N, C-alpha and C positions, 0 to 999 in steps of 0.2 A: 579584570571586565571578564574571562573567562571562571574565575571561580565564583563568580555571581551567579554567573548559567548552571553551574552545576552546583545549586545548593539543592538539598531534596526536598521535594514536591509539598514535604508535611511541613517544611520549615518554611516554606514561601504561600503556603496557604493561611498557615498559623497567624504567619506577620502580617497578610492582608489583613486577615478579619480583624485580630488586633491592633492595627494603625488605624481602620476604619470604624472600630467601635471606639475607641477612645475618642477620634475626632467628632464622630458623633455627640458621644454621653459627653466631652467637652463644651461643644457648642450648646446641645440644648439647657445640660447645666447652667453656662453662662446665661444663654436666654432668659429661661425659667427663673435662674436667682432676680437678673435685669426687671425685669416684669412685677414678679411677686412682692419684690420692693418696693416697687414705686405704686404698685398698685397696694399693698398694705398700711404705706404712708397714707396714700390719696383717699384708699378708705378710714385711717384713723382721724385723717384733717374732716372728713367731711361727718364722720361721727359725732367729734369734739363739738363742731360748732350746731349741728342739727338737735346735740343732747342740751349745749348753754342754750338755743334758742326756745327750745319743750319746756326747762326749766324757769327760763324768762316770764313764760306767759303761765304759768300755772299758778293759780288762785292762791293757796297757800304760800308762795311766795309774793305774792300781789299783796296781801291783806299784809303781809309781813311788814311791807315798803312803804302801807298805806297807815300803819298804826305805830311808824318808825320803831318796831322791836318785832322778832324773830317770834312766831306762833311757837306753840306748844310742838306740832307735827312737822315742823319744816328739817331737821334734822334726820327725823325718821323716814319722808320720806325722802330728801335726798341722799339716802346711802341706798334706798333701795334701786334710786336711777343710777348711783355710782354701778352699783353691782350689776345690775342691766349691762349695762355695758361697756364695762371692763375698765373703766378709768380708774386712773392711778390717784386721785383727785379731784373732789368738786368743792371751790369756793364761791360763798356768796357773799358781798359787802355794799354798804350803803355809800354816796358819795364820800363820805368825809374818812372812808375805809374801815369804818366798824363791820367787823365781821357779825353777820347775820348765822352761817353756818360753815361748817367747814367739817369735812369727812375724807377721808383718805389720809394716804402719806404722804409727806413734802419732802419735793425733792430739790427745788433751789430754793433760792432766796428773793422774793416777789421784788416786781421792779414797778414801783406807780407811773414808768411810762407808757407802760404795759397796756393800763387801763384809758390812758388820754384823750386816743381818739374815739373811744366808745364814750367818757363821759361830758367833751366835748360834744362832738360832731355826731353823736349816737348810731354810731357804724360797727360793723362785727368787724372784730380781727381775729389772723392768722397768726400766732407767731412761734417761732420755735427760737427757743434760747441753751442756752449752754452750750458744751461741747464733749461731745464721746459719751462713755457712761451719766454724762451728767445732763446731756441732753433731754430738753421736755419741750413734748407738743402744746400749745396753750389754744383752746377756744374762747374765745372774750365776747358776751353778748352784754347788752346795757338793756337794764332793765326799766320800762318805759312804762309810764304811770298816769292815766287818764284821771284829769279834773275835770271839771265841769266844762271848759271851753278851751284846753290845750292840754298837752302831754307832756311830760317831764320826765328827763332821764333820775333816777332816784340811785341806783345801783348797778352795779355789774354782777354776772355769772361767769364764772372760767370754770372750764373742764381741762384739764391736763392730764395726759399719755405720755407714760416712759416711754422712751423709744426704742430702751437698752429692748424693753419687754420688747417690742414692735421685730428687734431686728434678731431676739434672739428664738420665737416665733419662725422668720422665715428661715434663721439657719437652723432649725429643726427640720422646717421641709426641705431645704437642702440636703439635708444628711438624707434624710427618707428616699429623696427620686435617686441620689448616689448612691446609697444601700442596692435601691430598684435597678440601676446603672451596671452595678456591682455583679449582681446575678443573671444580667441580662451578659455580662461580656465575658462569665462562667459557662454559658452555656453558649456563646460565642466559640470559645474554647473547644469544650468538648465537638458544639458542631461541627468546627473546622477540622480537628482530630478523625470523625467517622470520615466526612468525604475525604479528606485525603488518603484513609484506608478501603473505602470504597473505589476511588476512583485508580490507587496500587493494584487492586484486585481486579480490577477492569483492564490496565494496561499489567499484566501477568508481572506487577513488582517491578514494573522499569521508572524510571526515572524521565521528567520529558525530556532531556538534553541525549537520553537512550533511546528513548525512542524516534527524536529526530534523524539522529549518527542512524540509526538502523534503516531509517524512511530514504535518507541519501543513499544509502549503501546498496538498498532494494534499488529503485532508482537506477542506479548509476550498474547495477548485475544484470538486470532487465533488458537496458537497452545496450548494453554490451555481447549479450549472448546472439549469437546468429541462430538461435533456436526459435520459432515463436511459439509467445508465450500469450493465452488467452485468459482473462479470470470473469467467470459468470456467477453470479446468485442466484438463488434457490428460485427467483421470478423469472426467469431465461434473459436479466438485463446484465446486459456487459458494464462490468466495474474498472477493468484496466484490458490496456492490449498494448505492447510491445511495438516498437519500429519494424521490426523484422514480423512481426505476425503482420503489421499494416502491408510489409512490401511484398509476402509471400501470399496474402487474399486480395491483394491491389486493392484498398483504401486508402484513400487522401484523407476524406476530412476527420475530425474527431467522433468518435463514435459510441464514446463511456456515456452511459445513463440511457442508450438506446438497447431493445430488447434485440435479442440473435437471431432472430426471425426476418427483421427486419436490413439485417446489413450484410447475413449469409445465408445465400436461398441454396440449403441441403438439408437434406432430409435426414442425414447420418449422424449429425450433428447433434438437431434436441432429442434422437433417439439414446443418443450417450449422457447427454446431459441430464435425460429422463432414471439413467440407471444409477443405481449408488455404491457402483463393483469398479474395481480400478480395471480401466480399458489399456489394451498397450498395442502398439505397431498394426493399427487399422489403415489402411489404404482409403484415404480420402481422394476423391478424382473432383476439383472443382476449377472450373475454369481453363478446362487445358492444362490443368495441372496435377501432378501427380502425389498426393503430400503420404506422408506416415503422421497418423495422428496417436498422440494418446491423453486420457482424460483420467485425471483424480480426482476424484469427489474429498472437499473440505468438510469435515468432520469434528460439532464442535456440540458435547456434552451428549453424544451419542446421536445425534441427528445431524440430519446434509445442512452444511449451511453453503452450499454453492460448489463449484467445479472449476478446475482448473485443467486449461487444454494445451498440450505445446505442438509446436507443427515443425515440421522437417520435412524438406525438398527432397523428394525420392532420388533427385536431379544427383544432388550431393552425395547422397548416398551411395547410388550406383558409381558416379565418379572413384568413390574412397576404396570399391569392391573390385572395379576393375584396375585401380593403381594396386590393389594386393595381389589380383589375377594375375598380372604383367609381373611383380615381385616372383608369384608364386612357379610360373612360364620358366618364367628364367631357370630359378633355382631346379627344376626339374631338369630340364634342356639340359644348363652345366653338368647336372650330377649324373643325367644319361650318358653324355658324352665323355665325361669321364669314366666312367664306368667300361663304356664301348673299348674306349681306348684302353684300358688296362686289361679287359681280356683279350685281345689283340697284341700286345704286349707280351701275356703271359704267352699267348699261340707260339707267336715269334721266337720267345726263350725257351719253351721246349723241342718244337723244331730244331734249334741250335744244338740246344744240348743233346738230343741224340743225334748228333751228326745230320740232320735231315736238310742238308744243305740247298739243295733242288729246290724242295716244297716250301721252303722259307723262301728263295727268289719270286715262287710261282705265287706266291702267297700275298708279298711285297709288291708283287709286279701286279696282282688283280687288287688289292686295295687301291693303289696307285693309277690304276687303269679307272675305278671307280672312283677318284676324288678329283681327276680329272675328267671326268665325265660330268660330275656334277658342278665342278667348277666352270668349264664351258659353259652349261644351262645357267648358271646363280650369275656369271658376268658378261654374257654372250646374249640371253634369250628373258632374261627373270631379275631388270635391274632394278626393283623396288628395294629398298635395303629391308626395308619394314618382314617384307615377305622373304626372301632370303632368310632373315634371323630366325622364324619362324620355322622353316620348313629346315634348316640344319639342327634345329633343335630336335624337330621330329625325324627325323632322319636318322638321329643318335637315339631314339627311344625306339625307332623301329627297327635297328642293328638290335638293341637290346634285347627286344623280345621277341626274336627273328624271326619278323614280318618283312615281306619283299616290301619294300616301301618305294615306287617307281614315280619319278618326276618325267612325264611325256617331253621328250626331246623338241616334240613342234610344239612345244610354250612356248610365249612370246608374252613381253607386258615392262611397257613402261616403267618412268617410277609413276606412281599411283598421286590423286590429285591432293591439294592439301585437308581437304576438309574431311578425307578419309584417313584417319590417324591409328594410333598402334595398339589402341586400346582398342576398339572395335574387330580388329584385324582379329587380336590375341579368341576375342569371344567365337567371333564367326569361323574363322580357318581351324584353331586348337582345337573348339568342340565337334565338328565335323571330323576333322581327322583324330581326335581320340575316340570316339563314337566307331570310324571304322576300324579304328586299332583293335576295338571290344569285338566288334562284331565277327571278325576272322580270328581270336581268340578265341571264340564260345566254337566256334569248328575245331572237326578231327581231322580235318585233312590235313596233309605234313607242310602243301606251299599254301602261305597266306599272304595274301596280295592288297596291298592299297595303293591305287595309284592317283596324281596328281595333275593336273591339266589346267592353263591360264590362258587366257588371249586377251588382249585388248582392242581387236580390228571392230570397226566400227563407234558408235556410239556408248558402248557397254564395255563391262569389264565382267568376262563371265570365267567362274573359278568352279572346275568340276571335281569332285572327290570319290570315288569308287573302290568298293569292298568285293570279297567274293568270298561274302558270308552267306549267313540264314536268310537274309530278306527280313523285310518286314512284314506282320504279320496282318490279315485283312483288318482286323479289332483292333490294332493300335494304329494302323494308318492314317484311321481321320480324326484323331488326336492327339497326334506324337508332338505337337506345339503346343500342346497347353502344358502351364506348367506342374509338376507331380507326377506325370502320367509315364510310365516307366515301367517295362519288364523285367529290370534290373533289378526289383526291391526297393525297400522303401528308403527316403531322402535321396529317390534320385527322380531324371526328369524334369529336370532343371536344363540343364545346356541346351535343349532347341531350342524352348522357350524364352532364352536370351538372348541366341541366335534371329530369333524372329522379330524380337525387340529392338537390336540394334542395325536389322537391315530396315526394317520402320524409320530408323531416324535418321538413316540417309538415304532412303527413296528406294530400295533395293526390291529383289525377291527371291522364296527360294518355293526350289523346285527339287522332285527326286521320282525315280523308277526302280521301285523294286519287284526280282522276283524270287520267290519262294527255292530255296537251298542254292540260287545261283550269285548274290549280291543284289547291292543296292547304290545307285548314282546318284548325287546329294548335287545339284544343279544352282549358283549363286550367281546372280546377275544382280552389279553394281551403275549405277550411271555415273558418266564422267562427270555430267557436269553439277555444280552445287547446287540443292535443294532447300528451297523456302522454311526458316525453321530450322535447320540443321544446328544442334549442340556443338556439333566439331569443329565449326569455323574456328 
């Protein structure tokens, strides 16, 4: 069965056309042969009977029987009639079997019984005699002579037709029809070949079973991808939408065949539909969702045949970015801790090699006191492991950059609520602390101080990050939370924008106080209670 399904389209069409034509030609030929055979025989029978009747009433024959001998012109008249009707033979006889006239070619022996009904009853007879090629059709009519008070049968007129000639005529007509049918069959074969080639061109040379396989694979791929895909023709009618697109656009019913404007109430997509250019990574706000949209026009014969849209939920993209940020943050923190630890070991090794034992002891004592101080704060005051991990990494980074990173001893923090995850904390605290580090690094003063304070007394959690940098200029202060706005150069200005976005999702706020050449204090306020619509639950 599978082999039959994989037969080339050209063979299928050719086989179908030839089969149909052979069936039609066979049926038509049989019907034609049957009808023609029947009609030709009936026509010959009618013609034989009418000719015989006509001859029996002709005056020249009537006179011959009245005179009891054939007149001089009888054979001539009979021959003319025979030629006109194309009969095989015409025989005129009296009651005693005397031949008055005989024209044509005798086919079979005459049987006296054939004339019995005509001579005795005066009735017409239609007789088939002989078999095969010897079969003869005879029309026998009595010759009635009127006398004074009565009529008398004086003889008979017999008109004969050769059935072989009739059959030959029918066979000739059938051969003619078969020849015409053969021409139709040849035209059908060439037409089917042309049709198959035309279909192959339209299907890019693919066979039907290959197209069906591609269609199944296409549907499987479209339904399996998590990215929403939407296809629209040049009229703006939706031709295809996968399940992911339905979920992203919150569409329940079947929308294939509907106009885009009837389904999606967005002006951005019709504008992209009208464009003939490839559009990448356009943000689309739709039903409280932020999606990344790509548009790819379908070009056929240098003309636009439609557009394919793809959708990605920005939430998923952001989660991937946050995951990468976490990995990057851990990597940087581990590198900073490793580097700082090596530096301290090198300092300690140098002091020992120089026999500066007292300085080495002092160095170890200071480091021990610093670690004990941090441990006291971490394990007694700041009890959330996520914040501890971030601060430990930043302490190592600050030490590497020669920045005095101070954690306020008055800080206190219980474990954070579950809905405040590690990813948003890395974005919020990591960006603010890194910005503070960069702010003090831009200054020329020797003492570079960044301080951190946290408290969860009350209904909110409050983080404060302060630095003694140059502060925020008046020009930047009004738009520091906008994307791409930064005085640090190109491709910067995304950190605070990301902080603002994460705070919006958590229901928090950010404030800052900055003085020129004095420093800046950023204050982050996060509610302890869960906010509706939070993604981090």
